DOZA-252044 format. One record per residue (C-alpha): residue in three letters; x, y, z. Coordinates in steps of 0.001 Angstrom, whole numbers, plus 500000, padded with zeros to 6 digits. Layout:
alaXYZ ...
This chain:
ile623575693882358473 ser625201696424356289 gln624632697715352788 val620868697071353035 gln619152697909349774 met615598697390348634 asn614230698569345311 asn617486700418344749 gln617012702321348011 pro619920702007350497 tyr619284701914354255 pro621501702309357336 asp623173699291358872 phe621310697535361649 ala621978694583363935 phe619947691463363513 his619832688343365682 gly618020685117364927 tyr617870681478365866 trp616127678435364443 gln614029675863366282 gly612438673291364067 his610399674995361376 glu610366678228363261 val612859680989363327 thr612942683838365845 tyr614308687213364889 gln615279690125367101 ser616696693407366032 gln616969697151366756 asn616755700287364636 ile615260698540361663 pro614096700718358737 val610363700512358342 pro610530699895354570 trp612583696759355198 ile610193695369357772 ser607251696557355659 his608569694351352898 leu608354691338355146 met605001692246356687 ile603245693323353507 asn604261690226351640 ser603075688133354603 leu600003690015355721 leu598737691105352310 pro599252688110350088 asn596356689092347853 phe597936692434346877 thr599643692572343496 pro603392692920343382 ala602988696502342179 gln600677697379345081 arg602996695802347600 thr606002697572346068 ala604186700911346229 leu603339700394349901 ile606893699430350705 asn608448702361348843 gln606123704963350434 ser606607703730353984 gln608894705586356337 gly610093705522359931 glu612170703355362150 ile611534700350364371 lys613488700779367561 gln613070697241368809 met611471694290367121 arg611067690592367883 phe609118688132365799 arg608755684377365258 tyr608136682955361809 asp607150679397360671 his608887678671357374 glu607016675513356707 gln603677677188357101 gln605024680481355783 gln603170682195358565 leu604044684839361117 lys603474683452364557 gln604335686360366793 leu605639689926366467 ser606355692798368797 ala607795696119367819 gln608380699622369042 phe608420702222366290 his608941705921365793 gly608264708363362932 val606329705782361023 gly604325707002358061 thr603493706600354432 asp602705708844351471 leu600221707267349102 pro597787708984346685 asn594794708480349007 leu596651708217352285 thr599381710307353797 met600438709903357414 ala603523710755359383 gly604819710919362928 phe603325707700364262 ala605035706254367349 gly604065703371369572 thr604088699608369844 tyr602742696816367726 leu602012693280368975 tyr600962690311366864 his600046686951368351 asp597605684227367398 gln596374686186364384 val595538689220366520 ser597323692527365974 arg597380695059368761 leu598454698597368032 gln599147701308370572 leu600101704800369450 asp601489707579371571 ser602727710199369148 asp603837713763369701 gly603347715587366438 gly602165714088363215 leu599651714332360396 leu597003712420358526 arg595667713210355071 met592944711162353371 pro591740713085350246 gly589188710443349488 val587465711100352819 phe588141714706353754 arg589888717624352100 gly592216718881354794 thr595191717615356731 ala594786716624360353 gln597855717622362301 trp598165716684365903 gln600250717634368840 arg599385714421370690 leu597799711224369408 leu596792708208371498 leu595403705037369950 gln594627701510371120 ala593344699204368382 asn593058695452367677 trp593019693707364308 tyr591665690170364275 his593177688166361399 gln590403685599361224 glu588187684293358514 val586215687496359029 ala588749690215359677 gln587806692791362262 leu589288696051363443 thr588453697396366848 val589554700863367963 asn589141700892371701 gln590550704375372119 leu591436707226369846 trp592322710598371352 cys593832713395369387 asp594830716927370167 cys594607717776366511 gly595130721526366590 asp591902722403364766 phe589940720198367139 gln590145717614369913 leu588933714106369107 asp587948711209371326 ala586584708171369469 thr586034704440369309 ala585356702350366232 asn584722698835364988 leu585129697435361472 arg584185693932360312 leu585263692827356878 asp582562690249356428 glu580972689398353141 val579169692658353642 pro581527694899355591 tyr580131696557358690 phe581380699531360669 gln580586701415363839 ile582031704761365004 asn581471706716368173 ser583358710007368530 his583459713212370455 ile584997716427369175 asp585479719661371120 asp586631723241370445 val586523723193366665 asp586994726404364732 met583970726428362398 ala585980727947359598 lys588242724854359752 leu585382722411359430 arg585382722863355684 asp588590720724355691 tyr586785717759357238 trp583404717586355472 pro582772714096354045 his582825715534350567 thr582613712171348872 val579430711397350821 trp577568714694350743 lys576498716298347479 pro578694719059346054 lys575872721632346451 thr575658720804350138 ile579406721068350553 asp579412724379348676 trp576647725791350900 leu578529724680354004 asp581757726162352703 his580237729576352022 gly577591729549354715 leu579576728661357848 leu581964731551358198 ala583162731629361803 gly582438730334365261 thr583259727438367530 val581895723909367563 ser581990722327370990 asn580817719065372473 ala580290717473369089 arg579301713820369170 leu579135711467366203 val577584708020366065 ala577628706086362831 gly577285702491361896 gly575999699953359451 glu576845698043356355 ile579437699362353981 arg577655699408350677 thr577052701860347907 asp574443704373349153 ser574272702637352534 phe573054705784354264 lys570508706447351568 asn568990702979351537 gly568998702683355310 thr571611699972355793 ala573798702469357615 val573011705366359902 leu574794708510360974 tyr573877710874363728 ala575879713775365039 gln575061716438367571 thr577076719490368427 gln576938722883370118 val577766725982368086 arg578961729151369801 asp579382732705368473 ala578995731600364881 ser578647733723361744 val576494732140359058 gln575514733197355548 phe572341731211354877 asn571941732765351434 pro574206735182349548 asp571276737558349007 trp570414737740352701 pro572341739481355466 arg574724737418357553 val573765736007360911 his576162736768363749 asp576608735650367346 leu574724732452366615 asn574470729953369429 ala572741726732368499 glu572496722999368775 val573070721152365512 asp571767717674364721 ile573251715981361658 thr572210712761359980 ala573484711189356828 asp570995713154354739 ser569939716139356873 ile571033718949359168 ala568851720555361820 val570002723719363596 met568114724701366773 ile569105728303367361 asp569194729571370915 gly569964733126369870 ala571715735202367230 ser571669738574365547 thr571525739875361999 glu571760743540361065 ala570920744495364674 ile567921742140364628 ala567927739813367619 ile567073736232366625 lys565190734364369293 pro564940730543369546 ser564499729370365952 arg565161726416363657 val567043726004360384 asp567063722687358497 ile568461721028355458 pro565889718228355594 asp567210716285352637 phe570681716497351173 ser569346715078347922 ala566982718044347463 val569466720441349027 glu567105723059350408 val567517725096353569 val564294725448355533 ala564408728150358184 asp561830729044360817 ile563172732215362382 gln561915734026365458 ala563468737459365816 ser562938740880367326 gly564122744365366486 gln564100747880367833 asp563524751147366004 asn564817751045362407 asp566576747685362788 leu563840745776360974 leu563792748174358016 asp567583748041357794 tyr567402744250357647 leu564585744062355099 ser566260746643352896 arg569343744415352666 ser567293741336351842 pro565474740282348672 ile562215741288350373 ser562910744943349595 gly562846744167345895 asp562323747317343843 leu561225749376346846 asn563606751519348838 leu562296750756352310 gln564815753024353991 lys564133756151351975 asp562948758794354439 leu561358756036356510 gln561941755875360247 leu560683753301362746 ser560844753508366513 gly559575750918368924 his559645747140369181 gln559041744564366454 asp558843740766366601 val559338738674363462 glu558267735144362588 leu559940734168359332 ala559706730945357322 leu562262730559354532 arg562847727816351981 ile566245728462350454 pro567099726145347552 ile570779725405347048 val571462725166343350 asp574331725595340995 gly574548728915339215 pro572351731943339972 gln570297731582343148 pro566515731679342671 leu564463734302344488 ile563396733291347967 glu559781734052348837 pro559598734194352624 gln556453733694354639 gly555883735067358085 leu554479737666360422 ile555845740921361761 arg554329741928365085 leu554569745630365873 ser554262746779369479 asp553870750469370353 thr555820751340367227 gln556044754696365530 leu556562755090361787 gln557557758350360157 trp557592758772356401 gln558225762354355373 asp555470764336357159 leu553341761235357735 val553660760000361322 leu551910756852362589 ser552267756266366324 asp551159753548368732 ile551212750942365945 asn550102747551367225 gly549225744376365370 leu550479742093362623 val551943742558359176 lys551780739405357084 leu554818738646354952 asp553643736689351910 gly556531736256349508 phe557371739774348448 ser554139741246349782 leu553699743005353104 lys550038742935354172 pro548902744738357327 gln546364742610359184 gln543960745251360579 leu546881747043362082 thr545862749672364639 ala547701752964364987 arg547242756629365769 leu547513759245363071 ala547439762885364101 gly546432761695367549 arg543417759766366203 asp542666756027366137 thr543511754585362732 leu543167751244360947 val545975750343358548 gly545358747950355657 gly546440747299352092 thr549473745672350468 ile553079746499349645 asn554398744276346854 thr558121744847346578 arg558569742832343382 asn556346742991340356 arg556763742932336618 ser556099746653336589 gly558145747301339722 ala557161747711343342 gln553472748215344069 val552313750120347144 asp548659750341348171 ile548360751260351842 gln545019752359353268 leu544548754409356424 gln541052754764357819 gly540037756935360730 arg538064759903361911 tyr540083763088361744 gly539684766824361882 ile541174768960359127 leu543023770963361739 asp544784767727362695 trp546787768164359487 leu547159771936359414 ala549037773925362034 ile546333776593362314 asp545663778248365660 met543075780898364902 thr540239782469366798 pro537597781948365654 pro538738778588364263 pro538069778350360526 ile537174774671360723 ser535706772547363498 gly534580768953363917 asp535837765715362411 ser534794763236359742 asn535660759801358356 trp538704759746356059 leu540197757189353702 ile543863757859353001 arg545523755766350295 leu549222755593349543 gln549806754180346063 asn552976754098344017 gln553098755749340639 ser555708755536337915 asp558082757856339718 gly556999757817343345 val554214757233345837 gln550949759158345663 leu548821760116348649 lys545080760451348101 ala542941761453351079 thr539141761557350767 thr536372762487353216 asp532692763399353015 leu533186766064355727 gln530074764767357511 gly530495766257360973 val532840769068359924 ala531767772702359963 val533676775143357792 asn533357778394359714 leu534306780575356792 pro532226782988354764 pro530776781989351386 pro531775780357349135 leu533671778040351478 asp531077777846354256 lys529637774480355246 ala527356773206358004 ala528434770202360069 asp525349768143359181 thr525895768359355416 ala528086766077353324 gln530530767469350785 thr533420765509349332 leu536949766760349921 thr539871765069348178 val543564765900348570 val546122764372346174 cys549902764730346262 asp553102762794345717 ile555130761746348740 pro556702763890350110 cys553795766302349852 asp555901769309350844 gln558115769051347774 gly555713769198344854 pro552164769969343710 val549183769358345990 tyr545734769050344397 ile542561769836346349 tyr539041769029345162 tyr536260770509347339 asp532946769014346252 asp531841770833343082 arg532990774169344457 val536760774361344208 val539607772720342315 ala542991773951343533 glu546643773218342900 leu549227774311345444 met552953774086344882 ala555150773135347828 glu558825773972347977 gln560979773857351091 gln557842773403353206 gln556302776624351821 phe553085776503349772 ser552144778798346904 ile549039778834344715 ser549462777485341204 his545799777737340316 ile542355777700341876 tyr539166777116339939 phe535748777733341435 gly533123775488339918 ala532686771928338669 asp534529772038335335 glu536299768721334716 asn539107770463332818 pro539572773821334510 pro542206776267333261 lys545424776042335245 glu547147779317334572 leu545212781484337058 ile542541781697339707 ser539228781605337890 gly535722780217337788 his532236781038339011 ile531178781620342626 gln527547781609343636 gln528036783920346601 leu531051785763348008 asp530610787639351274 leu533518790059351106 asp532415791795354314 gln532769788627356337 trp536076787693354718 leu537582791102355448 ala536273791064359014 leu537701787587359506 val541107788559358168 lys541179791596360437 thr540252789479363445 trp543088787078362634 gln545483789990362325 gln544334791391365646 asn544991788019367239 gly548379787866365603 glu547332784779363615 ala547412786039360047 thr550548785477358018 glu551966787591355269 pro549912786845352155 ala551600784846349470 ser551951786210345979 leu548845785432343957 pro548712784760340235 thr546293786675338047 thr542772786078339301 asn539547786317337312 ile536333785221339010 val532684785785338196 val530528786149341320 glu526795785646341096 glu526176787503344375 leu528867789763345845 ile528179791072349357 phe530144794211350254 met529335796884352817 ser526108795039353693 arg524812795242350130 thr524448792641347408 trp525546793071343797 ser524810790553341065 gln527013789276338245 val530255790880339312 ser533661789929337966 leu536661790077340289 ala540320790279339364 val542828789984342207 asn546481790964341914 thr549260791180344464 gln550627794677345104 asp553581795744347197 asp551234797001349907 gly548389794515349674 leu545863792824347426 leu544207794835344677 ile540691793620343844 thr539312794973340606 val535499794863340556 ala533388795169337410 gly529660794764336993 glu526529796538335851 ala526106798266339224 val529691798678340337 lys533126799262338836 gly536422800102340471 glu539180798873342747 ile539434797667346330 leu542888797699347933 val543128795379350930 ala546221796515352791 asp548747794033354138 asp548379795740357501 leu544613795547357419 gln544193796426361088 arg546057799713360753 arg545461800784357165 gly542124799155356400 ile540530798999352957 thr540720801674350277 val537822801635347815 asp538001803691344630 phe534961803140342390 glu534263804655339038 tyr530562804126339634 leu528437802479342302 asn524689801908342387 trp523834801346346047 pro520912798928346356 val518241799065349045 ala519046796844352012 asp516845793997353053 val516479795264356604 glu514931792084357944 ser517932790050356808 leu520515792263358491 thr522320790927361528 glu525066792212363758 glu527505790271361608 ser526712792678358761 val528657795452360555 asp530548793414363092 gly533146795351365003 gly535704793110363387 ile535353794759359976 pro538356796844358939 asp538418800589358360 ile537005801618354975 his538120804612352901 leu535543804981350111 trp535567807209347039 val532885806950344319 glu532944809198341281 gln529347808409340264 phe527244807288343188 ser523622806207342809 phe521175805063345387 ser518641802581344099 asp519233803942340579 val518974807567341768 pro522189809451340888 leu523632811338343865 gly526963812472342445 arg530394812106344022 leu530603810150347310 arg533241809970349993 met533057807995353209 glu535520807398356042 leu534461804493358239 arg536538803408361219 asn536263800553363578 val536228801554367245 ala536237799515370398 asp532477799552370945 gly531227799780367388 ile531715801646364123 lys532295805321363565 val531433807110360319 glu533765810075360474 gln532696811446357142 leu529892810754354693 ser529544813263351891 met527612813248348619 lys527629816082346126 ser525817816428342818 glu524428819267340716 leu521149818968342633 ile522023818193346225 glu524809818127348767 leu524700815845351817 asn527132815693354728 ala526819813302357635 asn528719811667360449 gly527727809238363123 glu528323805942364777 trp526929802565365530 leu527339801345369102 arg526933797849370385 thr524482797138373140 ser524258794213375488 arg521162792994373686 gly519816793399370185 leu521606794926367227 gly522918798054368904 thr522039801700368236 ser522831803962365284 arg523209807756365771 phe523865810244362962 asn524015813982362244 ile522840814761358721 val522845818044356805 ile521235818320353341 ile521572821431351172 ser519901821943347794 glu518960824842345544 arg517174822550343104 ile515089820531345463 ala512225820084343007 glu514496818612340342 phe516060816364342931 leu512660815061344016 gln511653814523340425 gln514931812678339864 met513844810402342658 glu510589809877340735 phe508516811931343191 asn506054814576341993 ala507479817610343760 pro504735819837345374 ile506967822929345145 ser509283824574342693 asn513054824706343078 ala514021826591346218 gln516950826891348546 thr516547824047351012 leu518323823164354256 ile517496820039356220 glu519278819260359481 met518826816058361411 asp520240814705364656 val518611811310364861 his519110807832366232 trp517389804518365771 pro517731800961367071 gly519731798586364952 leu522356798837362283 pro523004801878360062 ala521656799954357113 ala518362799548358996 phe517659803308358681 asp513845803736358630 val511847806892359309 ala509312804786361200 ala511991804014363813 leu513641807444364143 ser513999809473367266 gly515702812851367552 tyr515542816325366035 leu514692817640362542 arg514816821185361190 ile513617822250357730 ala514194825616356085 ile513048826305352507 gly513486829652350759 gln511252831377348178 gly509219829179345927 glu505811828206344687 val503367825450345515 leu502532823578342345 asp499332821804341371 gln500226818139341374 gln498465814889342032 pro496630814951345389 gly497868813091348398 phe501613813756348364 gly501391817082350108 arg499344815720352953 val502420814520354760 leu505585815967356098 gly507895814547353504 leu511007813583355433 phe513788811496354001 asn513115807852354121 leu516555807419355504 thr516963803941354122 asn517195805720350778 leu518913808842352166 pro517043811161351315 arg513659810358349977 arg510605812453350960 leu511475815880352259 leu508575818302352146 leu504996818848353155 asp502561818970350328 phe500304821870351294 arg498128821628348266 asp495307820679350693 val495413824233352016 leu497041826261349231 ala495807827066345809 glu497720826326342620 gly500645828591342043 leu500752830021345537 his504022831884346035 phe505688831583349409 glu508569833419350937 glu509779830611353162 met508921827391354937 thr510507826720358323 gly509904824345361144 glu511376822084363755 phe510259818578364597 asn510873816229367485 leu510979812607366422 ile510039809881368876 asn509971806316367574 gly508815807394364134 val506327810068365196 ala507235813666364152 met505858816412366413 thr505943820206365754 asp504267823348367044 asp505976825968364935 phe505929824922361323 leu505261828072359294 ile504679828757355636 arg505019832452354945 ala503280833368351674 ser502195836620350094 ala498543835660350502 ala498602834037353914 lys500604832592356776 ile499999828986357447 his500842827562360886 met500913823860361492 ser501183821899364751 gly500645818286365703 thr502080814979364539 val502854813027361441 asn503023809326362308 phe505426807386360120 val504600804125361879 asp500917803855360928 arg501207806542358232 ser498588808893359693 tyr498037812590360587 asp496951814436363682 gln497542818094362793 ile496051821540363451 ile496455823915360493 ile495714827626360943 ile495522829930357934 arg495735833694358430 pro495242835853355311 gln497450838863354817 ile495662842239354964 gly494358843217351598 lys494955839811350146 thr492439837441348642 phe491798834407350745 pro492032831206348820 thr488889829426347902 leu487927826464349944 gly487788824393346797 ala491479824892346446 ile491914824189350107 ala489802821056350213 gly490855819492346935 gly491893815961346585 pro490225813230348602 val487507815472350109 gly486424815869346543 ala483191817430345500 ala481542816938348889 ala483875819342350641 gly483602821860347812 phe479811821753347880 leu479599822077351634 val481988824971351999 gln481276826856348769 gly477581826405348807 leu476832827022352434 leu479711829066353780 gly481088830848350780 lys479900834269351868 gln481259833839355384 leu484746832836354177 lys485103835949352168 ser485128837980355338 ala487212835558357478 asn490655836625358841 gln491565833168360254 ile490460829637359668 lys491491826513361597 tyr491427822933360327 his491973819588362059 val493575816996359754 thr493386813359360910 gly493371809871359452 pro495594807962357086 trp497847809627354599 ser495964808136351701 glu492503809480352782 pro492854812140355456 glu489853813710357190 ile489834817526357144 glu487548819205359679 leu486879822940359891 leu487182823852363545 glu486551827625363589 gln486517830792361582 gln487225834338362761 asp485573837144360772 glu486828840614360200 
């Protein structure tokens, strides 16, 4: 047949053979164009199609039938039998495009049998899936039963389709209610290619969109699909049809939500139904977090929500890296200066809605289990962290998390809310028992602080950062520092430290009970003082160091600083701002001064302390090299108070005190002016050495040197050499508010004495040693009785005090003497002499015996020898005082005549100083 043309389309010539038998005709041909045979078949097999539909099918068909044989009944207008071999068969319709089909077709007794064996071809069905299936090999065996109820059975379908491999069977019944059944197996599918085969007309667009953007890479293997049921509208939804698929996913990359990090290396089993997807994850990773067996579901395609139950684990900072890239981090920078080390396990429950437009915030729920983890945030280091952190939406809540802070057991609580209307909110609480030295790198002997106490440390975010506030009652902590910072371990005093994280890059505020308010400024891990206020003022000034201190023991502070320097533990002092402090009780050089103001300034060579008060005024320079240069004291005036001897301890002059170089322009002792003072005090290995002590005024000059030596027990021993010179001794004694028994005279007093205890414990009643007195010309004055009954030595605690004997018991008023000399041995407060002599114009008076400064008594022998031609004094003048009228009556009335001729008289003086007993022992006449 040549010049074949259908619908104005010419076709190649082909041979055609036929023969008639009755009503039937049999045709046989080769190389027949498919459109031509389609014309015959479509008109016969699809009588219900409209002419336009049949024409469209015929025009879009393509291919060639190599061999064909069929038998047709003209009377019945029915195809009886057909067999054909075809090649390159296809069609291109709006909803169906196929090409490259090859195989055989058999039709007999209203049953069509199709076998395909095609090398290379394609199938496109836009109404079912979006891509084009292209195969390298396609095998098919299918039957179509042309009965009252048409039925299609696919006994075998195998396709090497490039993107995947397919093996399937199917059954379709076109009953009143059509019914289908499919069973397929797919292997080695590139997950990125699956987007071409989603049933996009069945699943909701939001589901398809999530699958398109969520499944990024990987391989689907061993995928099995079973589906069946009635073909109706919403068959899967109303339950008249079912679909179930199961597949293995290998090495997949998935983006569950655009705001969350991707999941990589995912290996899982996926179960799919008509309205749900369930992913059972065997393992995966995300941002270095290892995902353990977990589950992710889309339980209902109508609601389109991903429900994920994730089990994961991380190491070191992996968890923080992950959270910081997720919505959980919110307004909080979790990575900023934050380091984790150790193992973490995560249980995470997510409900991820899939909606059009902007994605809503996902509020995860779960637990983070920390195991032997360490967290470092700036200088804050938590180690051995164990326990749970609850993840509640955007809140992280430690669940009685245990840790170690500064090597101490710690409980961690509180909340971190990463999203809030006002921004992130941090409120972390650390509770434990710590020592202050746990926080400070101080290695000093003696340690300034010892013990530990309960602390509450809170980390709370402020407008521009996170604030640390640490509070303790210091119960159990001893502050081993001198006043005003001293504290016993069994007392409670509140200490609060406040700073912004990081604390070494800004101000640090310290509140110590009602004693101290301080602000330190940190820069490059170095601290400087911004201000310190002593007292309990709620609004203290901030420009300097100021306030009121009840007691400041400067001796102990200086000794402590020197000890630290000796141990190599003291650092170079930082520059101090102007300092003005009022001290209620200032202790310096073992003495106490009241109401003293202190101003401290930094000098090139040390700290300059300016002291001002009613009793003291001047400057104290504390050298930077305190151990070598000591302390230089330059006072305008100084009123030295009497020491409370009973309160003195070895600490008062501890060997740790620095050297002292002391100058005083106007020195007073207990309100007694003593003129200009200079003292050089040095610390030696076994005690303290006073190299020079000098006082000089218009009335007296004193020079001394000595030492204090430690002993194995007690408060050591003090030993001094003292020389006192005065030409106005009477005025000096009057200045000291003593009624002087003599007039001014040249006076020399020499002492080489020692006593147990500290130098400040100087007491005549404890002296031992040597004393020499020499007084030049003068007169004995008539004063109140009693004073001259004793050998008036210096009460060395006042240095000097009582110096002279009052011989008014044996001398008459106005007696002129040439000299007084004598030497005394002192033993434990008892002065003994055998050569004290008063040389007068009228008599020589010899005295021997003791003056007891312990019980304040006499035991003396006094011998009076009149000079030749001189008048012997009357006994009334001799007796005087306490013996009163009785002595005068006895001696004058009974012995008066005898005394006039006596050339020597001897008395024995005994008893207390206040009421001595005077006994006449003998009298030698001329």
